N, C-alpha and C positions, 0 to 999 in steps of 0.2 A: 913351396914345400914347407918353409919355416912357419908360414901362417897356418898351414894345415896341422903341423906338429903342435903349434901353440894351442889351437882349438881343441886338439885331441887331449892335450894335457889338462886344459880347463875342464873338459867334460869328465875326465877321470877324477879330478879333484871335487867336482860338483857331486858326482855319484857317491864319493867317499863321505862328503859332508852330509848328504841325505841319509846315507846308511847309518852314520853316527847318530843323527837326530832320531831316526826311526828306532834305533836300539835304546835310546834314552826313554822314548815314549813307552816302548814295550816294558822297560824296567819299572817305570812308574805304574803302568797298568797292572804289573805283576804284584804290586803291593796288595796284600790280602785284606779285602774289606767285607768279605762274606765268610761266615763260619758254617760248616756243614754239620748239622745235627742228625744223628741216626736215632731212629725210634722204631717201635712196633705199634702201628696205629690200630690196635685192636683192644685197647685198654681204657675204655671210657670210665671216668671222665678225665683221665690223665692225657691220653692222646687217642683220637678216633676220627672217623669220617662219617658225616651224616650223608650217606649216599643218595638219599632222596632230595637233598638240597644242593650239594656240590661235591666235588672230589677233593676239597681242601681239608687238610689235617688240622684239627682244632683240639683244644683241651687245656687243662691246667699246666702241664709240662711245656706246651707250646707257648703259652702266655708268659711263663716264667723264663723260658729261653730267650724270647724276644725282648723281654724287659731287661734282663741282665746284659745281653749282647748289645742292645741299644745304648745302654749307659756306657759301654766300652767303645762305642763307635762302629759297631758291626751290624750287618744285616744277617739274617739266618736263612739258610737253605735246608729244607727238611728231606731226609731220605727215609722211606718206609721199608722195613725188612723184617724177617722173622726174628723174634726175640733171641733165639739161640745164636744168631750171627752178629749181634751187636758188639760184643767184645772184640771179635775178629775185625770188625770194620774199623776200630780204633788202631789195632795192631798193624793193619795193612795200609793205613793212611787214607782210607775212604771217607773217614769222618773226623771232625775235630773234637766232638764230644757226643756223649749219649745221654739223653734225657728220656727215660722210659719207666719210671717208677721202679728203678733198679736198686736192690739192696746191696750195700758194700760188704759182701762176705769176705772172709779171709782168703778163700780160694780165688775170688775175683781180684783181690788186691795184689795178688802175685803177678797179674797181667796188666792191670791198669791202675791209675790213681783216681781217688774220689774226692768230691767236695764234702763239706759238712752236710749232715742230714737236713733235708728241707721239709720232709713230711713223714709222719709215722702212721702206720695202719696195723691191722691184725689179720691173721689167717682165718678164713671162714670156710666151713664145710657145707656144701650145698648138695641136697638130694631131693628126690621126689617126696611129696607130702605123705604118701602111703608107704614109704620105705622103712619106717621104724627106726631110722638112724637119728639119734639125738645126742650121742656122745662118741668120743674117739673109740671107746671099747666096742661100740656097735658096728664099727667098720671091719671087725674081724671076719676074714674070709671073703671080703668084698673087693670089687675092682674099683680102684680110685684113680681118677684122671687128674693130670696136672699139666701145666704149660712147660714145654721143653726149655731147659736152661733157667727156669725160674727158681726163686727161693722156696716156693711151695713144692717143687720137685724134691728138693733136699729135705723138706719137712716130712713129706710122705715116706721117704726112705728111712727117716728117723723113726717114724711111727711103726714102720714095718719091723723094726728091731724088737718091739715089745708087743705089738698087735699085728698078727700075720695078715697082710693085705697084698693084693696084686696091684702094682703101680704101672700105669700106662701114661704116656705123654703125647701131646699134640702140639703143633706149632702155634696155634691161635686160640684165644679165649672162646670165640664163637663156636669153634670146633668142639671144645669141651662141653659146652651147653648142648649142642646137637647130639653128641654121643650120650649124654646123660638122659635127654628126653627120649632118645631112641631105645634106651634100655641097655646099651652096651657098657655104660659105666653105672655103678651103683651110687657113686658120689664123686664130687670133684672138690679140689681145694684151690681157692683163689683169694685175692685180697678183699677185705670187707667193703672198701669204698667202691671197688669195681663190681662186686657181687650185688650191691644195692640196686644198680641200674637194671639188672636182670630180674631180681626178686620183685621189683616194682611192676614189671611187665608180665612175669610168668606166675600165674596164680597156683600152678601145680607144683611149685618148688618151695622147699623150706630150707632152713639153715640153722647153724649154731656157730658161735665164735669160739675159737680155741683159746684157752686161758694161757696165753704166752706173754712174755715181756714185749710190749709194743715196739721197743727199739729193735727187736729182732727183724721186724718188717719195715724198718725205716728206709726211706728213699733218698738217694744222693745222685749227683751228676758225675758221670765217669769221663775220664780223659786219658789220652795216651800217657804212658810213663814219662815223668819229668816234663810234662807240658807246662809252659809258663801261664797257661790259661787257668790252671787250677787255683792258684793264689788270687788271680784277678777276679774270678767268679766268686770265690769265697768272700772276698772283701765286699762285693756288691750284694751278695746273698745276706751277709751280716747286716748291711745297711737296710736292706728291705725288711728284715726281721725287726730291726729297731724302730724304723719309721712307720711300720704298719702296712706297707705295700704287700708283703707276703700274706699277711692275714686277710687282706682284701681279696686276693686271688683265691685263697682257701674258701672264704665265704661265697665267692662267685661260683666256684665249681663244685664244692662239697656242701655248701649251705650251713656251715657251722664251725665250731672251734676245733683246733687240733692240738 
């Protein structure tokens, strides 16, 4: 009986030791080595999918995210979602940061933190070549499409205060292009770098750039409020600006200076 009790106690101790070891392993494995990046992969050349080649999300923002995260010892997992849901993905803990050509507006700053500006662009109005639309004033009485939750949506509402237009939004950029070509929109407003890809392919479309301060459409990386990643990313972003790495990515994806 004593031998049986002894064996029983040894078994209990052994199970306890194994459980303790297992807990330590889980704890180590729980250390975060992957950061989740949320984006809206309909914004070439910032982030998009070449569906005829693969389902991989590629683009300027993707390369930038992997470069910065790599310098900090992280890998990057990318989650694709509608642009309008990106801020919420940070607030709900679904993502560690957002890289999606996002402008750090005052409204957005109330909900998330932003890095320094990493790229600046301008607003562009696109319409059909026979539309007769060449200025903001020509938009009077027209239906103008914008991406839901984008800085261009706010810009359209601003225009509407002085030039009466009807503003409609859609979740994805390709939807805006489709609505324009189908005649349901008279014009759309998107970022000039994104517009270039469509204008190069669609001969029946024309455009003009709005005369705004380029900083108004500057892009930055978004983080949850008080995230320690903001300062870390800013430090690496500054280094990339100084050593020319950022400019190399700009030339790779946009083909010129910024």
